[in-house]
C-alpha positions as CSV (number, residue, x, y, z in Angstrom):
1,X,-49.6,-41.2,-89.0
2,X,-47.7,-40.9,-85.8
3,X,-49.8,-40.7,-82.6
4,X,-48.6,-37.2,-81.8
5,X,-49.9,-36.0,-85.2
6,X,-53.4,-37.3,-84.4
7,X,-55.2,-34.2,-83.0
8,X,-58.1,-36.1,-81.5
9,X,-55.8,-38.6,-79.7
10,X,-53.6,-35.7,-78.5
11,X,-56.6,-33.8,-77.2
12,X,-57.8,-36.9,-75.3
13,X,-54.4,-37.5,-73.8
14,X,-54.1,-33.8,-72.8
15,X,-57.5,-33.9,-71.2
16,X,-56.6,-37.0,-69.3
17,X,-53.3,-35.5,-68.1
18,X,-55.0,-32.3,-67.0
19,X,-57.6,-34.3,-65.0
20,X,-55.0,-36.4,-63.3
21,X,-52.8,-33.4,-62.4
22,X,-55.9,-31.5,-61.1
23,X,-56.9,-34.5,-59.0
24,X,-53.4,-34.8,-57.5
25,X,-53.3,-31.1,-56.8
26,X,-56.7,-31.3,-55.1
27,X,-56.1,-34.4,-53.1
28,X,-52.5,-33.6,-52.1
29,X,-53.6,-30.4,-50.3
30,X,-50.4,-28.6,-51.3
31,X,-48.0,-31.4,-50.7
32,X,-45.2,-31.5,-53.3
33,X,-44.3,-35.1,-53.1
34,X,-47.3,-36.6,-54.9
35,X,-47.0,-34.3,-57.9
36,X,-43.2,-35.0,-58.1
37,X,-43.8,-38.7,-57.9
38,X,-46.4,-38.5,-60.7
39,X,-44.0,-36.5,-62.9
40,X,-41.1,-38.9,-62.2
41,X,-43.3,-41.8,-63.2
42,X,-44.6,-40.1,-66.3
43,X,-41.0,-39.1,-67.3
44,X,-39.9,-42.7,-66.9
45,X,-42.8,-43.9,-69.0
46,X,-42.0,-41.4,-71.7
47,X,-38.3,-42.2,-71.8
48,X,-39.0,-45.9,-72.1
49,X,-41.9,-45.6,-74.6
50,X,-39.9,-43.4,-76.9
51,X,-36.8,-45.7,-76.4
52,X,-34.7,-42.7,-75.3
53,X,-33.4,-44.5,-72.3
54,X,-33.9,-47.9,-70.7
55,X,-32.8,-48.4,-67.1
56,X,-31.3,-51.9,-66.3
57,X,-33.7,-54.2,-64.4
58,X,-32.5,-53.7,-60.9
59,X,-32.1,-49.9,-61.3
60,X,-35.6,-49.6,-62.8
61,X,-37.0,-51.8,-60.0
62,X,-35.3,-49.6,-57.4
63,X,-36.7,-46.4,-59.0
64,X,-40.2,-47.9,-59.0
65,X,-39.8,-48.7,-55.3
66,X,-38.7,-45.1,-54.6
67,X,-41.6,-43.4,-56.4
68,X,-44.2,-44.1,-53.7
69,X,-41.7,-43.0,-51.1
70,X,-41.4,-39.7,-52.9
71,X,-45.2,-39.4,-52.9
72,X,-45.5,-39.9,-49.1
73,X,-42.4,-38.3,-47.7
74,X,-42.8,-34.7,-46.6
75,X,-40.6,-32.3,-48.5
76,X,-39.2,-29.1,-47.1
């Protein structure tokens, strides 16, 4: 059975994601950067895990370096 067909596993992942997103929302005090950084990181993980896209080493490293900057840079 594929993981996405396992209702218990899916529910646990959904609960965890909801908790993480709520914590970011609460701790970021309305700042958009931290949520965007989290979503970028989660998207990268999903693309890599599902083998939809693999960034070459240096490009991946550069992106991982930029994610914390996104989280801490004020957005207009």
